[in-house]
C-alpha positions in Angstrom: -0.1 0.1 0.3 2.9 2.2 0.4 4.6 1.7 -2.7 0.9 2.4 -4.8 0.7 5.5 -2.8 4.4 6.6 -3.0 4.2 5.7 -6.9 0.7 7.5 -7.5 2.6 10.7 -5.6 5.0 10.5 -7.8 3.0 10.6 -10.7 1.2 13.3 -9.2 4.7 15.5 -9.4 5.4 14.4 -12.8 1.6 15.0 -14.2 2.0 18.2 -12.5 5.3 19.2 -13.7 4.2 18.5 -17.6 1.1 20.4 -17.5 3.4 23.6 -16.1 5.5 23.1 -19.2 2.6 22.7 -21.6 1.2 25.9 -20.3 5.0 27.8 -20.0 5.1 26.7 -23.7 1.7 27.7 -24.9 2.1 31.2 -22.8 5.3 31.5 -24.6 3.7 30.6 -28.1 0.6 33.0 -28.1 3.2 36.2 -26.4 5.6 35.0 -29.7 2.6 35.4 -31.7 1.1 38.4 -30.3 4.8 40.5 -30.4 4.7 39.3 -34.4 1.3 40.1 -35.7 -0.2 42.3 -32.9 1.4 43.9 -29.8 5.2 45.4 -29.7 7.0 46.4 -26.4 9.6 49.5 -26.9 11.5 51.7 -24.3 11.7 55.0 -24.9 15.8 56.4 -25.4 15.5 59.9 -25.7 13.4 63.3 -24.0 12.1 64.2 -27.8 8.5 62.9 -26.6 8.6 64.9 -23.4 5.9 65.3 -21.8 4.3 62.7 -23.4 7.0 60.3 -23.2 10.1 60.2 -20.5 13.1 58.8 -21.2 13.0 54.9 -20.1 9.2 54.9 -20.3 7.9 51.4 -21.7 5.3 51.8 -24.3 3.1 48.7 -26.1 2.5 49.4 -30.1 -0.3 47.8 -31.8 1.4 46.7 -35.1 -2.1 46.4 -37.1 -1.1 50.6 -37.8 -0.5 50.5 -40.7 -1.8 47.5 -43.0 -5.2 46.9 -41.4 -5.3 50.6 -39.9 -4.8 53.8 -41.5 -2.0 56.0 -39.9 -3.8 59.1 -38.7 -2.4 62.7 -38.1 -2.0 63.2 -34.2 -0.7 59.5 -33.9 2.8 58.3 -32.2 4.3 55.5 -34.2 7.7 54.0 -34.0 9.3 53.5 -36.9 12.8 52.0 -38.4 15.5 54.7 -39.0 14.9 55.4 -42.4 18.5 56.6 -42.9 20.8 59.3 -41.1 17.9 60.2 -38.5 20.1 58.0 -35.4 23.3 58.9 -34.4 23.2 56.6 -31.6 26.0 53.9 -31.9 25.1 50.4 -32.5 23.6 49.0 -29.5 24.8 45.5 -28.0 22.6 42.5 -28.8 20.8 41.1 -25.7 22.1 37.8 -24.7 20.9 34.8 -22.8 17.5 35.4 -21.2 16.7 39.1 -22.1 17.1 37.5 -25.7 14.2 34.9 -25.1 11.9 37.6 -23.3 12.5 40.1 -26.2 12.2 37.5 -29.0 8.7 36.4 -27.5 7.5 40.1 -26.6 7.8 39.9 -22.8 10.2 42.5 -22.4 10.5 45.8 -24.5 13.1 45.6 -27.3 15.8 48.1 -26.8 17.6 48.0 -29.9 18.8 52.0 -31.3 17.5 51.4 -34.3 13.8 52.7 -34.0 12.3 56.3 -33.6 9.0 57.6 -31.9 7.7 60.8 -32.3 3.8 62.1 -33.5 2.3 62.3 -37.0 1.5 65.6 -37.9 1.1 64.8 -41.5 -0.1 62.1 -43.8 0.0 61.7 -47.8 -0.6 64.8 -49.5 -0.8 67.0 -46.7 0.8 70.2 -46.8 2.8 71.6 -43.5 3.8 74.5 -43.3 5.4 76.4 -40.0 5.2 79.0 -39.0 2.0 81.0 -39.1 1.7 84.6 -37.7 0.7 83.1 -34.4 3.8 80.8 -34.3 1.4 77.5 -35.0 2.2 75.0 -37.5 -0.2 74.9 -40.5 -1.7 71.7 -42.2 -3.9 72.4 -45.6 -3.8 76.0 -44.7 -5.8 75.2 -40.9 -3.3 76.0 -37.9 -3.6 73.4 -35.1 -3.8 73.7 -31.8 -1.1 71.2 -30.0 -1.6 70.9 -26.4 0.9 68.3 -26.4 3.8 70.6 -26.8 6.9 71.0 -24.7 7.8 74.2 -25.4 9.1 77.8 -23.3 5.9 79.9 -23.0 5.4 82.2 -25.8 7.6 80.2 -28.6 6.4 79.0 -32.0 5.6 75.6 -32.5 9.2 74.9 -34.5 11.9 77.0 -34.5 12.8 75.9 -38.1 10.6 77.1 -41.0 9.2 74.9 -43.3 6.5 74.3 -46.4 6.3 70.9 -47.6 3.6 68.4 -49.5 4.0 65.1 -47.6 3.8 62.2 -50.6 1.4 59.3 -50.8 2.5 56.7 -48.6 4.7 58.8 -46.2 4.3 60.7 -43.3 6.0 63.4 -41.7 6.8 63.5 -38.2 7.7 65.8 -35.3 8.5 65.0 -31.1 6.2 66.9 -28.8 9.5 68.1 -27.2 9.7 70.5 -30.5 13.1 72.2 -29.4 14.7 68.8 -28.7 14.1 66.3 -31.5 15.6 65.4 -34.4 12.2 64.6 -36.5 11.2 65.1 -39.9 12.6 68.7 -40.0 16.2 68.5 -40.0 16.3 65.1 -41.7 15.3 67.3 -45.3 19.0 66.7 -46.7 18.6 62.9 -45.9 17.2 60.5 -49.0 13.7 60.6 -47.6 14.0 64.1 -47.7 12.6 63.8 -44.0 9.6 62.0 -45.1 8.9 58.4 -43.2 7.7 55.5 -45.9 4.9 53.9 -44.0 6.5 50.9 -44.6 9.5 51.6 -42.6 6.3 52.1 -39.9 5.9 49.2 -37.4 3.1 51.2 -35.0 0.9 52.9 -34.0 1.9 53.6 -29.5 -1.4 53.3 -27.7 -0.4 52.0 -23.8 2.1 53.4 -21.9 2.9 50.6 -19.4 5.8 51.5 -17.5 6.5 52.9 -15.1 3.6 51.9 -13.0 2.2 55.5 -11.6 2.1 57.0 -15.2 0.5 53.5 -16.3 -2.5 55.3 -18.8 -3.4 55.3 -22.6 -1.7 57.2 -25.4 -4.8 58.9 -26.8 -4.7 60.7 -30.3 -5.9 64.3 -29.6 -8.3 64.2 -32.8 -9.7 68.0 -32.0 -6.7 69.3 -32.7 -7.1 68.3 -36.7 -10.1 69.4 -37.0 -10.9 70.9 -40.0 -7.8 70.1 -42.2 -9.3 66.8 -44.1 -11.8 68.6 -45.4 -9.5 71.4 -46.1 -7.1 69.1 -47.6 
């Protein structure tokens, strides 16, 4: 009777371990599929999007944008460097456990190959700065940008520009306008400062770390009221 009870206990432990392994494998598989097709995590390496996003924040990105969903003015997007935007040294590839977690989407991507900015103009838009009140205009409509980090009374951009966004591309700028190397400062690069939509990884929709700043990243659609009809 004792031997049978011991054998039963051993079988229960083995069964538990087997079920645990299956659950862990399923969890990693689901995380991998989510990262590949739906959601991906990134960290914020610079102050260019303050105060909306701060250094070392973690964000979740919806990879259905663009593709199944259109990129919209006001979206915060993550995209691969179109070429010449980043001067950061090549990042060290993750190793060991960190690599495993990044591969399945359980840790933020810490490489230096991606840029985070806000979309100001989409294909066909004429984006210019600045009007007599120091505001950016999109299709001739001045826009109020509540997310900007600027000294009081400063214009929305110290650098003047007047561009028309090619179809299939976007014009992006940082919220911390005077500390952002965005479309304005990359007009001498091969892409003329525009970001092709195929380079966009996705739209940021959630700030998930640190927990005291946890929240949804909203698109300020009221900022671009009237722009569509003007375009």
